[in-house]
C-alpha positions in Angstrom: 0.0 0.0 0.0 1.3 3.4 -1.0 1.9 6.0 1.7 1.7 9.8 1.3 1.9 12.9 3.5 -1.4 14.3 2.3 -4.2 13.0 0.1 -6.4 15.5 -1.7 -9.8 14.5 -3.0 -10.8 16.6 -6.0 -8.7 18.1 -8.7 -10.4 21.4 -9.4 -8.6 24.7 -8.9 -8.5 24.4 -5.1 -7.3 20.9 -5.1 -4.7 21.5 -7.8 -3.4 24.7 -6.1 -3.1 22.9 -2.8 -1.2 20.0 -4.4 1.2 22.4 -6.0 1.9 24.2 -2.8 2.4 21.1 -0.7 4.6 19.6 -3.4 6.8 22.7 -3.4 7.2 22.2 0.4 8.6 18.7 -0.2 5.5 16.7 0.8 4.4 13.6 -1.0 0.8 14.2 -2.2 -1.9 11.9 -3.7 -4.7 13.6 -5.7 -7.8 11.5 -6.4 -10.2 12.8 -9.0 -13.3 11.0 -10.2 -13.5 12.6 -13.7 -11.1 11.7 -16.5 -10.4 15.3 -17.5 -11.0 18.9 -16.4 -14.4 20.3 -17.2 -14.2 22.0 -20.6 -16.9 24.6 -20.3 -16.8 28.0 -18.4 -17.6 28.1 -14.7 -15.8 30.6 -12.5 -15.0 33.9 -14.4 -13.3 36.1 -11.8 -10.3 36.1 -9.5 -8.5 38.7 -7.6 -4.9 39.8 -6.9 -4.6 37.5 -3.9 -5.3 34.5 -6.1 -2.9 35.8 -8.7 -0.2 36.0 -6.0 -0.8 32.3 -5.2 -0.5 31.5 -8.9 2.8 33.4 -8.8 4.0 31.0 -6.1 2.9 28.0 -8.2 4.7 29.4 -11.2 1.9 30.0 -13.7 0.9 33.7 -13.1 2.9 35.0 -16.1 1.3 32.4 -18.4 -2.2 33.1 -17.0 -2.1 36.9 -17.2 -2.3 37.2 -21.0 -5.3 34.9 -21.0 -7.3 37.3 -18.8 -9.1 40.6 -19.6 -9.6 43.9 -17.9 -12.3 44.1 -15.2 -13.1 47.8 -14.6 -15.8 47.0 -12.0 -19.5 46.3 -11.5 -22.6 48.5 -11.9 -26.1 48.1 -10.5 -28.8 49.5 -12.8 -32.4 50.1 -11.8 -35.5 49.3 -13.8 -35.4 52.8 -15.4 -31.7 52.4 -16.4 -30.5 54.7 -13.7 -27.2 53.8 -12.1 -27.9 52.7 -8.5 -24.5 51.5 -7.3 -21.1 51.8 -8.9 -18.4 49.4 -7.7 -15.2 50.3 -9.5 -12.2 48.1 -9.3 -8.7 49.7 -9.0 -6.7 49.6 -12.3 -3.0 49.2 -12.6 -0.7 47.2 -10.4 -1.8 47.1 -6.8 -0.2 46.3 -3.4 -0.1 42.5 -4.1 2.1 43.1 -7.2 -0.7 42.4 -9.6 -3.9 44.0 -10.9 -6.7 43.9 -8.3 -9.1 41.8 -10.4 -9.1 39.6 -13.5 -11.7 38.1 -15.7 -10.8 34.6 -17.0 -11.9 31.4 -18.6 -11.7 28.6 -16.0 -10.6 25.9 -18.5 -7.5 28.0 -19.3 -6.5 28.1 -15.6 -7.2 24.4 -15.1 -5.0 23.6 -18.1 -2.1 25.6 -16.8 -2.4 24.1 -13.3 -2.4 20.6 -14.7 0.4 21.1 -17.2 2.6 22.5 -14.5 2.0 19.4 -12.3 4.5 17.5 -14.4 7.2 19.5 -12.7 6.0 18.2 -9.3 7.4 14.7 -8.8 6.2 14.7 -5.2 2.6 14.8 -6.5 0.8 11.7 -7.8 -2.5 12.5 -9.7 -4.9 9.7 -10.3 -8.0 10.5 -12.4 -11.0 8.2 -12.9 -10.6 7.2 -9.3 -13.8 7.1 -7.1 -13.1 7.3 -3.4 -15.7 5.4 -1.3 -14.2 4.8 2.1 -12.1 6.8 4.6 -10.8 5.1 7.8 -9.0 7.3 10.3 -6.8 6.0 13.1 -4.2 7.5 15.4 -1.4 7.2 12.9 -3.1 8.3 9.7 -5.9 7.7 7.3 -6.6 4.8 4.9 -8.4 5.5 1.7 -10.2 3.0 -0.4 -11.1 3.9 -4.0 -12.0 2.3 -7.3 -9.7 2.9 -10.1 -12.3 3.0 -12.8 -9.8 2.8 -15.6 -8.8 -0.7 -14.5 -11.9 -1.8 -12.5 -9.8 -2.4 -9.4 -10.2 -1.3 -5.8 -7.0 0.3 -4.4 -5.9 1.5 -1.0 -3.6 4.3 0.1 -2.4 5.8 3.3 -1.9 9.5 4.2 -1.2 11.5 7.3 -3.9 13.9 6.4 -6.8 14.1 3.9 -8.2 17.3 2.4 -11.6 17.2 0.7 -11.6 19.6 -2.2 -14.4 17.6 -3.7 -17.1 20.2 -4.2 -20.6 21.0 -2.9 -21.5 17.3 -2.6 -18.3 16.5 -0.8 -17.8 12.9 0.4 -15.2 14.0 2.9 -17.7 16.4 4.4 -20.0 13.4 5.0 -17.2 11.6 6.8 -16.5 14.6 8.9 -20.3 14.6 9.6 -20.9 18.3 9.8 -23.9 20.5 9.3 -24.1 23.7 7.3 -24.7 27.2 8.4 -27.4 28.6 6.0 -27.5 32.4 5.2 -30.8 32.2 3.4 -30.0 32.6 -0.3 -31.2 29.7 -2.5 -32.3 30.8 -5.9 -32.4 29.3 -9.4 -30.6 31.2 -12.1 -30.1 30.4 -15.8 -26.4 30.7 -16.7 -25.7 31.4 -20.4 -22.3 31.5 -22.0 -22.0 32.6 -25.6 -19.2 33.2 -28.2 -19.7 36.4 -30.1 -19.5 36.2 -33.9 -18.1 39.7 -34.1 -17.4 42.9 -32.1 -20.2 44.0 -29.8 -18.7 47.1 -28.0 -22.1 48.3 -26.8 -22.2 45.4 -24.3 -19.3 47.1 -22.5 -16.5 45.8 -20.2 -18.2 46.4 -16.9 -20.2 43.7 -15.2 -23.8 44.9 -14.9 -26.5 43.8 -12.4 -29.9 44.6 -13.9 -32.2 45.2 -11.0 -35.4 44.6 -13.0 -38.6 43.6 -11.2 -39.8 41.2 -13.8 -36.5 39.3 -14.0 -33.2 40.3 -12.4 -30.1 39.5 -14.4 -26.4 39.9 -14.7 -24.0 40.5 -17.6 -20.3 39.6 -17.4 -17.5 40.3 -19.9 -15.1 37.3 -20.2 -11.9 37.1 -22.3 -11.9 37.0 -26.0 -15.3 36.6 -27.7 -16.9 35.0 -24.6 -19.8 36.7 -22.7 -22.0 35.5 -19.9 -25.5 36.3 -18.7 -27.0 35.0 -15.5 -30.8 35.4 -15.4 -33.3 34.6 -12.6 -35.5 31.6 -13.1 -39.0 32.5 -11.7 -41.0 30.2 -9.5 -42.9 27.6 -11.5 -40.7 27.8 -14.5 -39.3 24.5 -15.7 -35.5 24.2 -15.8 -35.4 22.0 -18.9 -37.7 24.4 -20.8 -35.5 27.4 -19.8 -32.4 25.8 -21.4 -34.0 25.2 -24.8 -32.2 27.3 -27.4 -35.4 29.1 -28.4 -36.1 30.1 -24.8 -32.5 31.1 -24.2 -32.5 33.4 -27.2 -35.7 34.9 -25.9 -34.0 35.6 -22.6 -31.0 37.2 -24.5 -33.1 39.3 -26.8 -32.5 42.6 -24.9 -28.8 42.2 -25.7 -28.2 39.8 -28.6 -29.8 38.3 -31.7 -29.2 34.7 -32.6 -27.1 35.7 -35.6 -24.7 37.6 -33.4 -23.3 34.7 -31.3 -23.1 31.0 -30.7 -24.5 29.4 -27.6 -21.7 27.7 -25.7 -23.7 26.6 -22.7 -27.0 27.1 -21.0 -27.7 25.6 -17.6 -29.9 26.3 -14.6 -28.0 26.4 -11.3 -29.2 26.9 -7.7 -27.0 29.5 -6.0 -26.6 28.7 -2.3 -25.2 30.6 0.7 -23.8 27.9 3.0 -20.8 27.5 5.3 -19.8 24.2 6.9 -20.0 24.2 10.7 -16.8 22.0 11.0 -13.9 22.3 8.6 -11.8 19.7 10.4 -12.2 16.5 12.2 -9.0 14.8 13.3 -7.0 14.2 10.2 -9.7 15.2 7.8 -10.1 18.8 6.4 -12.4 20.6 4.0 -11.5 23.3 1.4 -13.3 25.1 -1.4 -16.9 24.4 -2.2 -16.8 21.5 0.2 -17.0 23.9 3.1 -18.5 27.1 1.6 -20.9 28.0 -1.2 -21.7 31.5 -2.2 -24.0 33.4 -4.6 -21.9 34.8 -7.5 -22.4 38.5 -6.9 -19.0 39.1 -5.3 -17.1 36.8 -7.7 -15.5 35.1 -4.7 -16.4 31.5 -5.0 -13.2 30.1 -6.5 -11.1 32.8 -4.8 -12.3 31.6 -1.4 -11.1 28.0 -2.2 -7.6 29.3 -3.3 -7.4 31.3 0.0 -8.2 28.0 1.8 -5.3 26.3 0.1 -3.0 29.2 0.9 -3.9 29.1 4.6 -3.7 25.4 5.0 -0.7 24.3 2.9 2.1 25.6 5.2 0.4 24.4 8.4 0.1 20.9 7.0 3.7 21.1 5.8 5.0 22.0 9.3 2.9 19.2 10.8 4.0 16.6 8.3 7.7 17.6 8.6 7.4 17.2 12.4 8.3 20.8 12.9 5.4 21.1 15.3 4.0 18.2 17.3 1.5 17.4 20.0 -0.7 20.2 21.3 1.2 22.8 19.3 0.4 20.9 16.1 -3.3 20.7 17.0 -3.5 24.4 17.7 -1.8 25.1 14.4 -4.1 22.9 12.4 -7.2 24.2 14.3 -6.3 27.7 13.3 -7.1 26.9 9.7 -10.9 26.9 10.3 -10.8 29.6 13.0 -9.1 31.9 10.6 -10.7 31.1 7.3 -14.3 30.5 8.3 -15.1 34.1 9.4 -13.3 35.5 6.3 -15.3 33.3 4.0 -18.5 34.0 5.9 -18.1 37.8 5.5 -17.7 37.5 1.7 -20.8 35.3 1.5 -22.9 37.5 3.6 -21.9 40.5 1.5 -22.8 38.5 -1.6 -26.2 37.7 -0.1 -26.8 41.4 0.6 -25.9 42.3 -3.0 -28.3 39.6 -4.2 -31.0 41.2 -2.0 -30.3 44.5 -3.7 -30.8 43.0 -7.1 -34.0 41.1 -6.2 -35.6 44.1 -4.5 -35.1 46.1 -7.7 -32.6 48.6 -6.3 -34.6 51.2 -4.5 -32.8 53.6 -2.3 -34.2 51.9 0.7 -33.0 48.5 -0.6 -29.6 50.0 -1.1 -29.4 51.0 2.5 -30.7 47.6 3.7 -28.4 45.6 1.4 -25.3 47.6 2.2 -25.6 49.2 5.7 -22.1 50.7 5.5 -22.8 52.6 2.3 -25.2 55.1 3.9 -27.2 55.0 0.7 -24.3 56.1 -1.4 -24.2 55.1 -5.0 -20.6 53.9 -4.8 -19.1 50.8 -3.1 -15.5 50.0 -2.2 -14.0 46.5 -2.3 -13.9 44.7 1.0 -10.9 42.8 2.3 -11.9 41.2 5.6 -9.1 40.0 7.9 -8.7 36.5 9.1 -10.6 35.3 12.1 -8.9 34.7 15.4 -6.0 32.3 15.1 -2.2 32.6 15.2 -1.7 36.3 15.2 -1.3 38.8 18.0 -2.1 42.6 18.1 -4.3 44.9 16.1 -2.9 44.2 12.7 -2.7 40.4 13.0 -4.5 38.5 10.3 -4.3 41.1 7.6 -3.0 40.4 4.1 0.3 42.2 3.5 1.4 43.6 0.1 4.2 42.3 -2.0 7.1 44.9 -2.1 9.5 44.9 -5.0 13.1 44.4 -4.0 15.9 46.8 -5.1 16.7 44.6 -8.1 13.1 44.7 -9.3 12.0 41.2 -8.3 8.8 40.8 -6.3 9.4 39.7 -2.7 7.7 36.3 -3.1 9.8 35.4 -6.1 12.8 35.5 -3.8 11.3 34.4 -0.5 8.6 31.9 -1.5 7.1 29.9 1.4 9.3 31.5 4.0 8.5 33.7 7.0 9.5 37.2 6.2 10.3 40.3 8.4 9.5 43.5 6.6 11.0 46.4 8.6 12.0 50.0 8.5 15.8 50.3 7.8 16.5 51.9 11.2 14.7 49.0 13.0 16.4 46.4 10.8 19.9 47.7 11.4 21.9 45.1 13.3 19.0 42.7 13.4 19.9 39.1 13.7 17.3 36.6 12.4 17.1 32.8 12.2 18.3 31.5 8.9 14.8 30.4 7.9 13.4 34.0 8.3 14.0 36.4 5.4 14.5 40.1 5.9 13.1 42.8 3.6 14.0 46.3 4.8 13.3 49.8 3.4 17.0 49.9 2.6 16.9 46.9 0.3 13.3 47.6 -0.9 12.3 51.3 -0.9 8.8 50.0 -2.0 8.4 48.4 1.4 8.0 51.8 3.2 4.5 52.3 1.6 3.4 48.8 2.6 4.4 49.5 6.2 2.8 52.9 6.2 -0.5 51.5 5.3 -0.5 49.7 8.6 1.3 52.4 10.5 4.0 50.2 11.9 7.7 49.9 11.9 7.9 46.2 11.1 5.7 43.1 10.5 6.3 39.4 10.7 4.7 37.7 7.7 3.6 34.1 7.6 4.2 32.0 4.5 0.7 32.8 3.3 1.7 36.6 3.6 -0.8 37.4 6.3 0.6 39.3 9.2 1.4 37.4 12.4 1.8 40.8 14.1 3.6 44.1 14.1 6.6 45.6 16.1 8.1 49.0 16.6 11.2 47.7 18.4 13.6 44.9 18.0 12.5 43.5 21.4 8.9 43.3 20.2 10.1 41.7 17.0 12.0 39.1 19.0 8.8 38.2 20.9 6.9 37.7 17.6 9.7 35.4 16.3 9.5 33.3 19.5 5.8 33.0 19.0 6.0 32.0 15.4 9.1 29.8 15.5 9.5 27.5 18.5 12.7 25.5 18.4 11.5 22.5 16.4 10.2 24.9 13.7 13.6 26.6 13.5 15.3 23.4 12.6 12.7 22.3 10.0 11.5 25.5 8.3 14.2 25.4 5.6 12.6 22.2 4.2 9.6 24.4 3.1 11.8 26.7 1.0 
């Protein structure tokens, strides 16, 4: 029977990203996927700069960027065509070292993730393998699965198992957890088309049409692709709604049949759910297996990639034996305590935006849907911090930017998967750090000053996922942070993650 450090169930973007990151940390990884190939039709169409930063770690960001298109923002339009809410997205390179938002075609991303896996000898991918039994014991987990390409039942062992197996997750059933329900369960018709020619009047902005008869959404996707999401009313038959003649009737306000080809039409139920438990013993959940969101924030896939970024380095430390016993349990428990509140806030905001669309965008609806807007017709992007976990102090759990070093390289290109101290030059002078902790000072990276100024601190200690463990204004305070982050066993093992 083969033995692995981590087994991942599911080979979508979340599972593939997690496999890449674990493999880069030197862990042996088994990926089990039921389907023979990646899904070839569009699904997710948006990701943000935090996700692109993870793709940078994996090594595919430069290949992915040319396949994306500009995303200037989202507009909410009332029944009379009046602009109700403008949600612009910053343009140009932002603090993470990338543009703030991207529109993309998910099959492009999945292709790049899978092609790059050939450079991960630590990762074994098995498609057409249907997992059916998970047996946990004190030393690890035994998985039984059917290799459908050979009609054989196989077994494998792993220290930990992560279920990245979607909304109908088998691993979630073994964890035996309920779901927190935030009340949004609606049927929407999702239509993807390929334009036959230019159609500039459709525009580059995403548009939410808050129309009483039938709320709908328009999304620009790269190349000739465009998407509409249209509410399915009570009593309407899903099969009838996807018939080409009905689809073209739904699209008639924007397109004629001679102007585009239908790529896909399907009715989906958008949910707002968060798993109560993201971990049980050696079993974990990530991605849609533990949270499902309406699409109005464009954060469904993003949340799964954030899960992978939070979990990978914690599993690596545990598997390398850098942390053991109660310290390992606290570290692994912090995955759910940090990620769950963050995912929940995105989902609750998406639900409020859905409420704005479905109540047809009156001023009262705007105030109810977005209490912080004060009825303003402009919305700013949110970036909720992590929940309570490993950090200390007021700035703990906040995503830090990615300074450019003096030579022009981005910080993570030089210090991937390491703890990093970013400090003012005066505070960094004479500072002695463990070999496994990198130092970026304003002397070696003038760009770092702006990142520190945004938090109003002299120094930060960054975790491998680039969230702040805490801040310091003296070398003594920084030493306390390092002791918190790097107990002696970690100091001797951290280099294995580089």
